C-alpha positions as CSV (number, residue, x, y, z in Angstrom):
1,M,0.0,0.0,0.0
2,S,1.4,3.4,-1.0
3,H,0.4,6.4,0.9
4,Q,0.5,9.7,-0.9
5,A,0.4,13.0,1.0
6,T,-3.1,13.8,2.1
7,K,-4.6,16.9,0.6
8,A,-4.3,19.9,3.0
9,P,-7.7,21.3,3.9
10,A,-8.7,24.4,1.9
11,A,-7.7,27.5,3.8
12,K,-10.4,30.0,4.7
13,H,-10.1,33.3,2.8
14,L,-8.1,35.8,4.9
15,F,-10.8,38.5,4.5
16,S,-13.9,36.3,4.7
17,Y,-14.3,36.5,8.5
18,H,-17.1,38.6,10.0
19,P,-15.5,41.7,11.4
20,Y,-15.3,42.2,15.2
21,W,-17.7,44.7,16.7
22,A,-14.9,47.3,17.2
23,E,-14.8,48.0,13.5
24,C,-17.2,50.8,14.2
25,F,-14.2,52.8,15.4
26,G,-12.9,52.9,11.8
27,T,-9.3,53.1,10.6
28,A,-6.7,54.8,12.8
29,P,-4.3,57.4,11.1
30,F,-1.6,55.5,13.0
31,L,-1.9,52.6,15.3
32,P,-1.8,54.2,18.8
33,M,1.4,54.1,20.8
34,S,0.1,56.1,23.8
35,R,-3.0,56.5,26.0
36,E,-3.5,60.0,24.5
37,E,-3.8,58.6,21.0
38,M,-6.2,55.9,22.2
39,E,-8.4,58.6,23.7
40,Q,-8.4,60.6,20.5
41,L,-9.7,57.5,18.7
42,G,-12.4,57.0,21.3
43,W,-10.9,53.7,22.7
44,D,-11.1,52.7,26.3
45,S,-8.8,49.7,25.7
46,C,-6.9,47.7,23.1
47,D,-8.0,44.3,22.0
48,I,-4.4,43.4,21.0
49,I,-1.1,45.0,22.0
50,L,1.8,44.4,19.7
51,I,5.3,44.7,21.3
52,S,8.3,45.0,19.0
53,G,12.0,45.6,19.1
54,D,11.7,47.9,16.0
55,A,10.6,51.5,15.8
56,Y,7.0,51.7,14.4
57,V,7.1,52.5,10.7
58,D,3.6,52.3,9.1
59,H,4.9,50.6,5.9
60,P,4.2,47.2,4.4
61,S,7.9,46.2,4.6
62,F,7.6,46.2,8.4
63,G,5.9,43.1,9.9
64,M,4.5,45.0,12.9
65,A,2.7,47.4,10.6
66,V,1.4,44.6,8.3
67,L,0.0,42.5,11.1
68,G,-1.4,45.6,13.0
69,R,-3.2,46.9,9.9
70,L,-4.4,43.4,9.1
71,L,-6.0,42.9,12.5
72,E,-7.4,46.4,12.3
73,S,-9.1,45.5,9.0
74,Q,-10.7,42.5,10.9
75,G,-12.3,45.0,13.3
76,F,-9.9,44.8,16.2
77,R,-8.3,47.7,18.1
78,V,-4.6,47.3,17.9
79,G,-2.0,49.2,19.9
80,I,1.8,49.2,19.6
81,I,4.5,49.4,22.2
82,A,7.7,49.9,20.2
83,Q,11.2,49.3,21.7
84,P,10.1,49.5,25.4
85,D,12.6,49.8,28.1
86,W,12.7,46.2,29.3
87,N,14.1,47.2,32.7
88,N,11.0,49.2,33.4
89,P,7.8,47.1,33.9
90,E,5.7,50.2,33.6
91,E,6.6,50.5,30.0
92,F,4.6,47.3,29.3
93,K,1.5,48.9,31.0
94,R,1.7,52.0,28.7
95,L,-1.5,51.1,26.8
96,G,-3.2,49.2,29.6
97,K,-4.3,45.6,29.7
98,P,-5.2,44.1,26.3
99,N,-8.6,42.4,26.0
100,L,-7.3,39.4,24.0
101,Y,-3.5,39.0,24.1
102,F,-0.1,40.5,23.8
103,G,1.7,39.9,20.5
104,V,5.4,39.8,20.9
105,T,8.2,40.0,18.3
106,A,11.8,41.0,18.3
107,G,11.2,42.9,15.1
108,N,12.2,42.5,11.4
109,M,15.5,41.1,12.4
110,D,16.7,38.5,15.0
111,S,17.8,40.6,18.0
112,L,21.2,38.8,18.2
113,I,22.0,39.1,14.5
114,N,20.9,42.7,14.7
115,K,23.4,43.4,17.6
116,Y,26.4,41.2,16.8
117,T,28.6,40.7,13.7
118,A,29.6,37.3,12.5
119,D,32.7,37.7,14.6
120,L,30.5,38.4,17.7
121,K,31.6,42.1,17.8
122,V,28.9,44.5,18.9
123,R,27.6,46.6,16.0
124,S,27.8,50.4,16.3
125,D,24.2,51.0,15.2
126,D,20.7,49.6,14.8
127,A,19.0,50.3,11.5
128,Y,15.5,49.9,12.9
129,T,16.0,52.6,15.6
130,P,15.7,56.4,15.3
131,H,19.1,57.9,14.4
132,G,20.4,54.3,14.2
133,E,21.0,54.3,17.9
134,P,22.1,50.9,19.3
135,G,21.0,49.3,22.5
136,K,17.3,49.9,22.2
137,R,16.4,46.2,22.3
138,P,17.5,43.4,24.6
139,D,19.4,40.3,23.5
140,R,16.8,37.5,22.9
141,A,14.1,40.1,22.8
142,V,11.2,37.6,22.4
143,I,12.1,36.0,25.7
144,V,12.7,39.2,27.6
145,Y,9.5,41.0,26.3
146,S,7.4,37.9,27.0
147,Q,8.6,37.6,30.5
148,K,7.9,41.2,31.2
149,C,4.4,40.9,29.8
150,R,3.8,38.0,32.1
151,E,5.2,40.0,35.0
152,V,2.7,42.9,34.6
153,Y,-0.4,41.0,33.5
154,K,-0.2,37.3,34.6
155,D,-3.5,36.2,33.1
156,V,-3.1,37.7,29.6
157,P,-2.3,35.2,26.8
158,I,1.1,35.8,25.1
159,V,1.5,35.1,21.4
160,I,5.0,35.2,20.0
161,G,6.1,35.4,16.4
162,G,8.4,37.1,13.9
163,I,11.7,35.8,12.5
164,E,13.4,35.4,15.9
165,A,10.6,33.1,17.3
166,S,10.1,31.4,13.9
167,L,13.7,30.2,13.6
168,R,13.7,28.9,17.2
169,R,10.5,26.9,17.3
170,I,12.3,23.7,18.1
171,A,15.7,23.0,19.9
172,Q,18.3,24.9,17.9
173,Y,22.0,25.6,17.9
174,D,22.7,29.1,19.3
175,Y,25.9,30.5,17.8
176,W,26.2,33.3,20.4
177,S,26.3,30.9,23.4
178,D,27.8,28.0,21.4
179,Q,25.2,25.6,22.7
180,V,21.9,24.0,21.8
181,R,19.0,25.9,23.4
182,R,15.5,24.9,24.0
183,S,12.5,26.0,21.9
184,V,11.9,29.7,22.5
185,L,8.3,28.8,23.4
186,I,9.6,27.1,26.5
187,D,12.1,29.8,27.5
188,S,9.8,32.7,26.9
189,G,6.9,31.2,28.8
190,A,4.5,32.3,26.0
191,D,1.3,30.4,25.3
192,I,1.7,29.9,21.5
193,L,4.2,30.6,18.8
194,L,3.3,31.6,15.2
195,Y,6.0,30.9,12.7
196,G,6.5,32.1,9.1
197,N,4.3,34.8,7.5
198,A,1.6,34.4,10.1
199,E,-1.4,36.2,8.7
200,R,-3.6,33.1,8.4
201,A,-2.9,31.8,11.9
202,L,-3.1,35.2,13.5
203,V,-6.5,36.1,12.0
204,E,-8.0,32.7,12.8
205,L,-6.6,32.7,16.4
206,T,-7.8,36.3,17.1
207,H,-11.3,35.7,15.9
208,A,-11.5,32.4,17.8
209,L,-10.4,34.2,21.1
210,A,-12.8,37.0,20.4
211,N,-15.6,34.4,20.1
212,G,-14.9,33.0,23.5
213,K,-12.6,30.1,22.6
214,T,-9.4,29.5,24.6
215,L,-5.9,28.6,23.4
216,D,-6.6,25.0,24.5
217,D,-9.3,24.9,21.7
218,L,-6.7,25.9,19.1
219,K,-4.2,23.0,19.3
220,D,-4.3,22.1,15.6
221,L,-3.9,25.6,14.1
222,R,-1.6,25.5,11.1
223,G,1.6,27.6,11.3
224,T,1.8,27.4,15.1
225,T,3.9,25.7,17.8
226,I,2.4,24.8,21.1
227,V,3.3,22.9,24.3
228,R,1.6,19.6,25.1
229,D,1.9,17.3,28.0
230,S,1.8,14.2,25.7
231,T,0.7,12.9,22.3
232,P,-3.1,12.9,22.0
233,E,-4.9,9.6,22.0
234,G,-5.6,8.1,18.6
235,W,-2.4,9.5,17.1
236,T,0.4,7.5,15.5
237,E,4.0,8.4,16.1
238,I,6.7,7.7,13.6
239,D,10.2,7.8,15.0
240,S,12.1,10.3,12.8
241,T,15.2,8.1,12.8
242,R,13.2,5.5,10.9
243,I,12.4,8.0,8.1
244,D,16.0,9.1,7.5
245,W,17.4,6.0,5.9
246,P,16.3,6.2,2.2
247,G,19.2,8.5,1.1
248,R,19.7,12.1,0.1
249,I,16.9,14.5,0.9
250,D,16.4,15.5,-2.8
251,E,15.9,11.9,-3.7
252,I,13.1,11.2,-1.3
253,P,9.7,11.6,-3.1
254,N,7.7,10.7,0.0
255,P,9.1,9.4,3.2
256,Y,5.7,8.0,4.1
257,D,5.6,5.7,1.1
258,M,5.5,2.3,2.7
259,K,6.1,0.0,-0.2
260,E,7.6,-3.4,0.3
261,S,11.4,-3.2,0.4
262,N,14.1,-5.8,0.0
263,S,16.6,-3.7,1.8
264,S,17.9,-5.0,5.1
265,S,20.7,-2.6,5.7
266,C,18.7,0.0,7.7
267,A,18.7,-1.7,11.0
268,S,22.4,-2.4,11.0
269,E,23.2,1.2,10.1
270,N,21.0,2.6,12.9
271,G,23.7,2.1,15.5
272,G,23.3,4.5,18.4
273,A,20.9,6.8,16.6
274,E,17.9,5.0,18.0
275,D,15.5,7.3,20.0
276,D,13.5,5.6,22.7
277,D,11.6,8.7,23.7
278,V,8.2,7.4,22.7
279,M,4.8,8.0,24.2
280,P,2.2,5.3,25.1
281,V,0.4,5.7,21.7
282,K,0.6,3.7,18.5
283,I,4.3,3.7,17.4
284,I,5.8,2.8,14.1
285,P,9.2,1.6,15.4
286,L,10.6,-0.3,12.3
287,P,12.5,1.2,9.4
288,L,9.4,1.4,7.2
289,Q,10.4,-1.9,5.4
290,R,6.9,-3.3,5.3
291,K,3.3,-2.2,4.9
292,V,1.9,-0.4,7.9
293,E,-1.7,0.8,8.1
294,H,-2.2,4.2,9.7
295,D,-4.1,7.4,9.0
296,L,-1.8,10.1,7.8
297,D,-4.2,12.8,9.2
298,T,-3.4,11.6,12.7
299,T,0.3,10.9,12.3
300,V,3.1,12.8,14.0
301,I,6.9,12.6,13.5
302,R,8.8,12.4,16.7
303,L,12.2,14.2,16.6
304,P,15.0,13.2,19.1
305,S,14.4,15.1,22.4
306,F,16.1,18.3,23.3
307,E,18.3,16.5,25.7
308,K,19.5,14.1,23.0
309,V,20.2,16.7,20.3
310,R,22.0,18.9,22.9
311,N,24.3,16.0,23.7
312,D,24.6,14.3,20.3
313,N,25.6,16.3,17.2
314,A,24.7,13.6,14.8
315,L,21.1,13.6,16.2
316,Y,21.0,17.4,15.9
317,A,21.9,17.2,12.2
318,H,19.3,14.5,11.8
319,A,16.6,16.6,13.4
320,S,17.5,19.5,11.2
321,R,17.2,17.3,8.2
322,I,13.8,16.1,9.1
323,L,12.5,19.6,9.9
324,H,13.4,20.7,6.4
325,Q,11.8,17.6,4.9
326,E,8.6,18.5,6.6
327,S,8.3,22.0,5.2
328,N,5.8,21.7,2.3
329,P,2.5,22.9,3.7
330,Y,0.6,20.4,1.5
331,N,2.3,17.2,2.7
332,A,4.1,18.1,6.0
333,R,3.2,16.1,9.1
334,P,3.3,17.6,12.6
335,L,6.5,17.3,14.5
336,I,6.9,16.6,18.2
337,Q,10.0,17.0,20.4
338,R,10.3,16.3,24.1
339,H,11.8,19.1,26.3
340,G,12.1,17.6,29.8
341,T,8.5,16.7,30.9
342,K,6.9,18.8,28.1
343,E,6.3,18.2,24.4
344,I,6.9,20.9,21.8
345,W,4.3,20.3,19.0
346,V,4.9,21.9,15.6
347,N,1.8,22.0,13.4
348,P,2.2,21.9,9.6
349,P,3.1,25.2,7.9
350,P,0.4,27.6,6.9
351,I,-1.2,27.4,3.5
352,P,0.3,30.1,1.3
353,L,-1.7,33.2,0.5
354,E,-3.4,33.5,-2.8
355,T,-2.7,36.4,-5.1
356,D,-5.9,38.3,-4.2
357,E,-5.1,37.8,-0.5
358,M,-1.6,39.2,-1.0
359,D,-3.1,42.1,-2.9
360,S,-5.4,42.9,0.0
361,V,-2.7,42.7,2.6
362,F,-0.5,45.1,0.7
363,G,-3.5,47.3,-0.1
364,L,-4.3,48.0,3.5
365,F,-4.1,51.5,4.9
366,Y,-0.5,52.4,5.4
367,Q,0.9,55.9,5.9
368,R,4.2,54.7,4.5
369,V,6.1,56.8,7.0
370,P,7.3,56.4,10.6
371,H,5.0,57.2,13.5
372,P,4.9,61.0,14.1
373,S,6.3,60.6,17.6
374,Y,9.7,60.2,16.1
375,G,9.6,63.7,14.6
376,D,12.4,64.2,12.0
377,A,14.5,61.3,13.3
378,R,16.1,59.3,10.6
379,I,15.4,55.5,10.7
380,P,18.0,53.9,8.4
381,A,15.9,50.8,7.6
382,Y,13.1,53.0,6.5
383,E,15.3,55.2,4.4
384,M,16.5,52.2,2.5
385,I,13.1,50.8,1.6
386,R,10.7,53.7,1.5
387,F,10.7,53.9,-2.3
388,S,10.8,50.1,-2.8
389,V,7.9,47.6,-3.5
390,N,7.7,44.0,-2.4
391,I,6.2,42.0,-5.2
392,M,6.4,38.5,-3.8
393,R,7.3,36.2,-0.8
394,G,9.2,33.0,-0.4
395,C,12.2,31.4,-2.1
396,F,12.6,27.9,-3.6
397,G,16.4,28.3,-4.0
398,G,17.1,26.3,-0.8
399,C,20.6,27.9,-0.1
400,T,21.7,26.1,3.0
401,F,23.1,29.3,4.7
402,C,19.9,31.3,4.3
403,S,17.0,31.3,6.7
404,I,14.5,32.9,4.4
405,T,13.1,29.6,3.3
406,E,12.7,28.4,6.8
407,H,10.7,31.5,7.6
408,E,8.7,32.4,4.4
409,G,8.6,28.9,2.8
410,R,9.5,27.6,-0.6
411,I,6.2,28.3,-2.4
412,I,6.2,31.6,-4.1
413,Q,3.4,34.0,-3.2
414,S,3.0,36.8,-5.7
415,R,1.0,39.9,-6.0
416,S,-0.9,40.9,-9.1
417,Q,0.6,43.4,-11.5
418,E,-2.3,45.7,-10.9
419,S,-1.6,45.7,-7.1
420,V,2.1,46.5,-7.6
421,L,1.4,49.3,-10.1
422,K,-1.1,50.8,-7.7
423,E,1.5,50.8,-4.9
424,I,4.0,52.5,-7.2
425,E,1.5,55.3,-7.9
426,E,0.8,55.6,-4.2
427,I,4.5,56.1,-3.5
428,R,4.6,58.7,-6.3
429,D,1.7,60.6,-4.9
430,K,2.1,60.1,-1.2
431,V,5.7,59.6,0.0
432,P,7.7,62.7,0.9
433,G,10.9,63.2,-1.0
434,F,10.0,61.0,-4.0
435,T,12.0,62.1,-7.1
436,G,10.8,59.6,-9.7
437,T,12.9,56.5,-8.9
438,I,11.6,53.3,-7.5
439,S,14.6,51.8,-5.6
440,D,13.4,48.2,-6.0
441,L,10.8,45.8,-7.3
442,G,11.6,42.6,-5.6
443,G,11.6,40.6,-2.3
444,P,13.7,37.7,-1.1
445,T,14.9,37.5,-4.7
446,A,14.4,39.8,-7.7
447,N,13.2,37.2,-10.2
448,M,10.9,34.5,-8.7
449,Y,7.8,36.5,-9.3
450,H,4.9,34.1,-10.3
451,L,7.4,31.2,-10.8
452,T,5.8,28.0,-9.6
453,C,5.5,24.3,-10.3
454,K,3.8,23.4,-13.6
455,S,1.7,20.7,-11.8
456,E,-0.3,21.3,-8.7
457,T,-0.3,17.6,-8.0
458,I,3.5,17.5,-8.1
459,L,3.8,20.7,-6.1
460,K,1.7,19.2,-3.3
461,N,3.6,16.0,-3.1
462,C,7.2,17.3,-3.6
463,R,9.8,17.2,-0.8
464,R,12.8,18.6,-2.7
465,L,14.6,21.3,-0.7
466,S,15.3,23.3,-3.9
467,C,13.7,23.7,-7.2
468,V,17.0,24.8,-8.8
469,Y,19.6,22.5,-7.2
470,P,21.4,20.4,-8.3
471,G,19.7,21.6,-11.5
472,I,16.5,23.4,-12.4
473,C,13.6,21.0,-11.9
474,K,11.9,20.1,-15.2
475,N,8.5,20.8,-13.5
476,L,9.4,24.4,-12.7
477,N,8.0,27.2,-14.8
478,T,11.0,29.4,-15.6
479,S,9.3,32.0,-17.8
480,H,9.9,35.5,-16.6
481,H,7.2,36.9,-18.9
482,Q,5.1,38.3,-16.0
483,T,8.2,40.0,-14.4
484,T,9.3,41.5,-17.8
485,E,5.8,42.7,-18.4
486,L,5.6,44.2,-14.9
487,Y,8.9,46.1,-15.4
488,R,7.7,47.6,-18.7
489,K,4.3,48.7,-17.3
490,A,6.0,50.2,-14.2
491,R,8.5,52.3,-16.1
492,A,5.7,53.5,-18.4
493,L,3.8,55.1,-15.5
494,P,3.5,58.9,-15.6
495,G,6.0,60.5,-13.1
496,I,8.2,57.4,-12.9
497,K,11.7,58.1,-14.3
498,R,13.3,54.8,-13.4
499,I,12.6,51.4,-11.9
500,A,15.7,50.0,-10.3
501,I,16.2,46.3,-9.3
502,A,18.2,46.0,-6.1
503,S,17.1,42.6,-4.7
504,G,19.5,39.8,-5.3
505,L,19.1,38.1,-8.7
506,R,19.0,34.3,-9.3
507,Y,21.1,34.4,-12.4
508,D,20.7,30.6,-12.9
509,L,17.0,31.3,-13.5
510,A,17.5,34.5,-15.4
511,V,19.6,32.7,-18.1
512,E,16.6,30.6,-19.0
513,D,14.8,33.8,-20.2
514,P,17.1,36.0,-22.4
515,E,14.3,38.5,-23.0
516,Y,14.1,39.1,-19.3
517,V,17.9,39.7,-19.1
518,R,17.7,42.1,-22.0
519,E,14.9,44.1,-20.3
520,L,16.8,44.1,-17.0
521,V,20.1,45.1,-18.4
522,T,18.8,47.7,-20.8
523,H,16.5,49.6,-18.4
524,H,16.9,48.6,-14.8
525,V,20.7,48.4,-14.0
526,G,22.3,51.7,-12.9
527,G,25.8,50.6,-13.9
528,L,26.1,47.9,-11.3
529,L,24.1,44.7,-10.7
530,K,24.6,42.5,-7.7
531,I,24.5,38.7,-7.9
532,A,25.6,36.0,-5.5
533,P,27.7,33.2,-6.8
534,E,28.9,32.8,-3.1
535,H,31.9,30.7,-4.1
536,T,33.7,29.2,-7.1
537,E,34.8,25.8,-5.8
538,Q,32.5,22.8,-6.3
539,N,33.4,21.4,-2.9
540,V,31.8,24.4,-1.2
541,L,29.0,25.0,-3.6
542,T,27.6,21.5,-3.0
543,K,27.4,22.4,0.7
544,M,25.6,25.7,-0.1
545,M,23.3,24.1,-2.7
546,K,24.4,26.7,-5.2
547,P,25.0,26.3,-9.0
548,G,28.5,26.0,-10.5
549,M,30.4,28.9,-12.1
550,G,29.4,27.7,-15.6
551,T,26.0,29.3,-15.1
552,Y,27.7,32.5,-13.9
553,D,29.7,32.6,-17.1
554,R,26.6,32.2,-19.2
555,F,24.9,35.0,-17.4
556,K,27.9,37.3,-17.6
557,H,28.1,36.7,-21.4
558,M,24.4,37.8,-21.6
559,F,24.9,40.7,-19.4
560,D,27.9,42.0,-21.3
561,K,26.2,41.5,-24.6
562,F,23.0,43.3,-23.7
563,S,24.9,46.1,-22.0
564,K,26.9,46.6,-25.2
565,E,23.8,46.7,-27.3
566,A,22.3,49.3,-24.9
567,G,25.4,51.4,-25.2
568,K,26.1,51.1,-21.5
569,E,29.2,50.4,-19.5
570,Q,28.0,48.1,-16.7
571,Y,29.5,45.7,-14.2
572,L,28.4,42.7,-12.2
573,I,29.0,42.9,-8.5
574,P,29.4,39.3,-7.2
575,Y,29.0,38.4,-3.5
576,F,31.0,35.7,-1.8
577,I,31.0,34.0,1.6
578,A,34.1,33.1,3.5
579,A,34.4,30.4,6.2
580,H,31.3,28.5,5.1
581,P,31.1,24.9,6.5
582,G,33.2,22.7,4.3
583,S,35.4,25.5,3.0
584,E,39.1,25.0,3.4
585,N,41.9,27.5,2.9
586,K,42.7,26.0,-0.5
587,D,39.1,26.6,-1.6
588,M,39.4,30.3,-0.6
589,M,42.8,30.5,-2.3
590,N,41.3,29.3,-5.5
591,L,38.5,31.7,-5.2
592,A,41.0,34.5,-4.7
593,L,42.9,33.4,-7.8
594,W,39.6,33.5,-9.7
595,L,38.9,37.0,-8.5
596,K,42.4,38.1,-9.6
597,Q,41.9,36.5,-13.0
598,Q,38.6,38.4,-13.4
599,K,40.3,41.6,-12.2
600,M,37.8,42.0,-9.4
601,R,38.6,43.7,-6.1
602,V,35.8,42.9,-3.7
603,D,35.6,45.4,-0.8
604,Q,32.4,44.3,1.0
605,V,32.7,40.7,1.9
606,Q,30.8,38.5,4.4
607,T,31.8,35.7,6.7
608,F,29.4,32.8,7.3
609,Y,27.0,33.6,10.1
610,P,25.4,30.6,11.7
611,S,21.7,31.7,11.9
612,P,19.3,29.5,13.8
613,M,17.7,26.5,12.0
614,S,19.5,26.8,8.7
615,L,21.1,23.6,7.2
616,A,24.5,25.2,7.1
617,T,24.2,26.0,10.8
618,A,23.5,22.3,11.4
619,M,26.7,21.6,9.5
620,Y,28.7,24.1,11.5
621,H,27.5,22.7,14.8
622,S,27.5,19.0,14.0
623,E,30.4,18.8,11.5
624,R,28.1,16.6,9.4
625,D,26.3,17.1,6.2
626,P,22.5,17.0,6.7
627,L,22.0,16.9,2.9
628,H,22.8,13.2,3.2
629,R,21.4,10.6,5.5
630,M,22.8,10.6,8.9
631,S,25.1,7.8,10.2
632,Y,27.6,7.7,13.0
633,K,30.1,6.4,10.4
634,S,29.6,9.5,8.2
635,K,32.8,11.4,7.5
636,K,33.0,14.6,9.5
637,M,33.2,17.9,7.6
638,F,35.9,20.5,7.9
639,I,34.5,23.5,9.8
640,P,36.5,26.8,9.8
641,R,35.4,27.7,13.3
642,D,38.4,29.2,14.9
643,I,38.6,33.0,14.7
644,Q,42.0,32.9,13.0
645,Q,40.7,30.5,10.4
646,R,37.8,32.7,9.7
647,R,40.0,35.8,9.3
648,V,42.3,34.0,6.9
649,Q,39.4,32.9,4.7
650,K,38.0,36.4,4.7
651,A,41.4,37.8,3.9
652,F,41.6,35.7,0.8
653,L,38.5,37.5,-0.5
654,R,40.4,40.8,0.0
655,Y,43.8,39.6,-1.2
656,H,44.4,43.1,-2.6
657,D,44.2,44.8,0.8
658,P,47.7,45.5,2.2
659,K,46.4,44.9,5.7
660,N,45.8,41.3,4.8
661,W,49.1,40.5,3.2
662,P,51.0,39.4,6.4
663,L,48.2,37.0,7.2
664,L,48.0,35.6,3.7
665,R,51.8,35.3,3.4
666,E,51.8,33.1,6.5
667,A,48.8,31.0,5.3
668,L,50.3,30.5,1.8
669,T,53.6,29.5,3.3
670,E,51.9,26.9,5.5
671,M,50.0,25.6,2.5
672,G,53.2,25.2,0.5
673,R,52.1,27.8,-2.0
674,T,54.9,30.3,-1.8
675,D,54.7,30.6,-5.6
676,L,51.8,32.9,-5.0
677,I,54.0,35.3,-3.0
678,G,56.0,37.9,-4.9
679,K,55.8,39.6,-8.3
680,G,54.2,38.5,-11.5
681,P,50.7,37.9,-12.9
682,K,50.1,34.7,-10.8
683,A,51.1,36.2,-7.4
684,L,48.4,36.9,-5.0
685,V,50.4,39.1,-2.6
686,P,53.8,40.8,-2.9
687,A,56.7,39.6,-0.9
688,E,57.5,41.4,2.4
689,E,59.5,44.5,2.2
690,V,62.3,45.3,4.7
691,P,64.0,48.6,5.6
692,N,67.2,47.9,3.6
693,G,65.2,47.4,0.4
694,R,65.8,43.7,0.3
695,V,63.0,41.3,-0.3
696,P,63.2,38.2,1.9
697,R,62.5,34.7,0.6
698,P,58.8,33.7,0.9
699,G,58.1,32.5,4.5
700,F,61.0,34.6,5.8
701,K,60.2,36.0,9.3
702,A,61.4,39.6,9.8
703,K,63.9,40.1,12.6
704,G,63.6,42.6,15.3
705,G,63.3,46.1,14.0
706,Q,62.3,45.0,10.5
707,A,58.8,45.9,9.1
708,K,56.3,43.0,9.2
709,G,53.3,44.6,7.6
710,G,52.5,45.3,4.0
711,Q,51.9,48.9,4.7
712,S,55.2,50.5,3.5
713,K,55.0,52.9,0.6
714,G,54.7,51.2,-2.8
715,A,53.4,47.9,-1.3
716,Q,50.6,47.6,-3.8
717,P,49.7,44.6,-6.0
718,K,50.8,45.0,-9.6
719,G,48.3,47.1,-11.4
720,G,46.8,48.4,-8.2
721,N,45.6,51.9,-8.0
722,S,46.2,53.3,-4.5
723,K,44.0,56.3,-5.3
724,A,41.0,54.4,-6.4
725,K,38.0,54.8,-4.0
726,P,35.7,52.0,-3.1
727,A,32.4,52.2,-4.9
728,A,29.3,52.2,-2.8
729,N,28.5,48.6,-3.9
730,G,31.7,47.2,-2.4
731,V,33.9,46.9,-5.6
732,T,36.6,49.3,-6.4
733,A,35.4,51.1,-9.5
734,K,37.7,50.9,-12.5
735,S,38.8,54.0,-14.3
736,G,36.0,55.1,-16.6
737,S,33.5,52.7,-15.1
738,A,30.0,53.6,-14.2
739,K,29.5,55.0,-10.8
740,A,27.5,53.1,-8.2
741,S,23.8,53.7,-8.6
742,G,23.3,53.9,-4.8
743,Q,20.7,51.3,-4.9
744,G,20.0,49.9,-1.5
745,K,18.9,46.3,-0.9
746,A,15.2,46.5,-0.5
747,S,13.4,43.9,1.3
748,G,10.3,41.9,1.7
749,Q,7.9,42.1,4.5
750,S,9.9,40.2,7.0
751,K,13.2,42.0,6.8
752,P,14.3,45.0,4.8
753,L,17.9,44.5,6.0
754,Q,17.6,40.9,6.1
755,N,21.3,39.6,6.8
756,R,22.1,36.3,5.3
757,N,22.6,35.7,6.4
758,G,43.1,29.6,12.7
759,N,45.2,30.3,16.1
760,S,46.9,27.1,16.6
761,A,43.6,25.4,17.6
762,K,42.7,22.3,15.7
763,P,40.2,22.9,12.8
764,T,37.4,20.9,14.6
765,A,38.2,22.1,18.1
766,R,34.8,22.7,19.7
767,K,35.0,24.8,22.7
768,P,34.4,28.4,23.3
769,R,36.0,30.8,21.0
770,K,36.1,34.3,22.3
771,L,35.6,36.4,19.2
772,R,35.1,39.9,20.5
């Protein structure tokens, strides 16, 4: 008997609910942030109070504004407490006691990523705060805010959400403390967690509470995580370690397909991975090698417990692997994970919004400016996105280092062209300071607008992590016709001088539609276009789930051709990551040689940042590759974890910077590649200069009194221009090249500034690294 994924129930239309009685108060100019504003609106109380680590900007790129305006459209009175002083409980009483619940979020960014760099240094500013002032939100803001809400109003339900909560819904590796932490739902003491883009769950939950139901009545709400005491009666548990044997994730069409199998290797390979944390309900304990009758609508996947994944890295990688398998909202099963005496229960992801629902969400009443209480204060994140338009959500790229997919999902949710064009006209007519240029039409990516699977049946049964890796799926519609048409209509609008594209481009998709590339290059590139190959070496690209450089070469050929036809001098700005799991110094050296061959000098580079829940973070922590089935015999990966290793790898990306030459000389000498030190077209760095003018042999250590840096006059690589200034995009502009367009990275709803996110210690040495 073969079990196909059950059809997910049709979702209730987001705007089909009967409005709450408070709709009689109408639409607020701004959602109130003070008692005075509430009184002006005629309110005696708020139904929901949203607490956020961001300043309140009434704009559809800020999640707090979107959810607040959405709840307002449903008839509820919504107040906002933005960036409260968490040391003062009175701050959380500012708007009084909410009638239904507190909604808590850290903001558009994870509070820890917002505060700390990849090297764990404290950032000097916070883009979501007036004047960019740092220190206006606590570390682990969701936990702190929730605990303060509980302190001041013990009986008010607490609903947590946003990207910080979403990426911590189960036990997760925490880079900042270098340990596995419990689900944030446990640590925060909140009542329910909403993950992903939470409009459906939030609206359904709010109406249910308003109609007299309790949170105990909402245990099966999609897109939520709750705490249970045990597995409900009548449910069947499948031990996740029994699912993980068929092979690579992208080769598993359906892990619940229980056909007869002649394989007998599973049990012997299980080794110590067996998880005996089972509840007294029906259990499927065998490796799915025979027919088993059970109802998939009452089946839950049991992950290894928090205690087990905390103490066993292989089980942690395995749990991460299963979580990503169970990400398609149309076939995902609930997940359960024991935390001490409690059970974290993750319901299946929410059903994606339809186009008309997306249009309605983005068509709500937004002032598109910060709350007037901020006066003339500049909020950097707002400045970056105020003239941009979000046209879609989600990403099916599956890059292992990125958390967008874990938050927004792999199914693309697109707005209609009419909705996008209407918003452009609204920006033109309403937003102060508009001069005719739309800074971006995009989202998580620039060119996945209306791209989806050709078959609804295949879409609803697919478990691939990526539609474009290791190659573009034959079932994926790659026509950019709608995007091209949108660009043309947008630039034809009266009063619009230019439509820029600033979101990252998936060039492996773009090359499938030359007409789109022609439109993009001819009309929407201001001299510089950013793309993200991330690396050149196949060893690392396979860990990233990124295409090879052959695709980059195809796109560059198209880009150069169409730029020439348009009579424009334009350049590609490639982004690369240093110190990604699996990346060795030789990989970074080869990348540096490629950059030199391409005559590129990258100034803005990034070091891998282990964000919660991503597959690359599971690699970083476990030293195993969760893209393959887990086994205790699996070969461990090389992880550049030590601060010195990370600095060396980053230095290779900036091989042209004299500050990095001493570090690179030492690394190249240790690698036996002294042929890359010195003069000549193949050399990466010049040899060390000494005061008497002599150049020591490669690997020579300067004696006392001799200069050790590469800072002395004239110490520039051959062909270097010491007077060249870095362009705004992060690449030193060549003589005669186009100037940087100044395009900022615009964002989607969830994060305008979304990040992507060797001392002598051994490469795999685990314990605490002090990076500050």
